[in-house]
N, C-alpha and C positions, 0 to 999 in steps of 0.2 A: 849537650847531653846525647849520648848514643845508647840505644837499647838494642842489644843483639839477642835475637831469639833463635835458639837451637843450632847455632853454627858451631858444631862440635869439632873434634880434632880432624874429622874427615874433610873439613872445608877450611883449611888453614888461611887461604887468601882472604876469606871474609873476616875471619878473627883478626888477622893483621890489619885489615883495612879499618875495622871498628876501633881498634887500639890506636892506630895512627890518627884517625879522625878526632878522637877524644883528646889525645895528647896535643895535636895542633890547636884545638880550641883552648886548651889549658895554657899554652904558651902565647896565645894571641891577646891575652888580657880580657877576653870576654868574661861575663859574669858566670857562665856555666862551669868554669873551671875544668872543663873537658871531662866530666863524669862519664863513666862506662858502667851500664848495668847489663851484665851477661846472664841471660836466663838459659839454663840447660838442665834437664832432669838428671844428667850424669855429673856428679860433683867434680870429678877429675876433668871432664871436658869443659866445665864452666869456671874453672879457676881464673882468677884475675891477678895480675901482678900487684903487689902491695903498693897502695897509694893511687893506683890507676882507676879504681872504681869498686863495685861490689858484685858478687856472684849470688845468684838466687838459684838453688838447686830445686827446680820445679819445672813442670810443663809450661809452655807459653801462656795458654789461657788461664790456668790457675794463678800464675805469677802475676799476670796483667790485671786479673780481677782483684787480687789482694792489694796491688799497688793502687788501683782506682779506689777501692774502698777506703784505704788509709788516707789517700789524698782528700777525699771527700770529707772525711772525719776532720782532718786538720784544718781544712778551708772553713767548715762549719764552726769549729771551735775558735778559729782566729776572728771570724767575723760575727760570731754568735748568731747565725742564721736559724 
């Protein structure tokens, strides 16, 4: 799993590195399947190639807070805590 925060089009090397790392994990047989989460408030800068991961058009703090809340909810629901 790769989470890229705000590496817009101005930082292409970071975007390529995140994509390559996710793709490498996908082909290595790891359980993560090489997922990429690209977080950027500019929808055009956050675009992800089809099947490579997901884009979250939001600021980093807002997106991570939302992801955290959703994961906590799913864990509580799964284990009925």
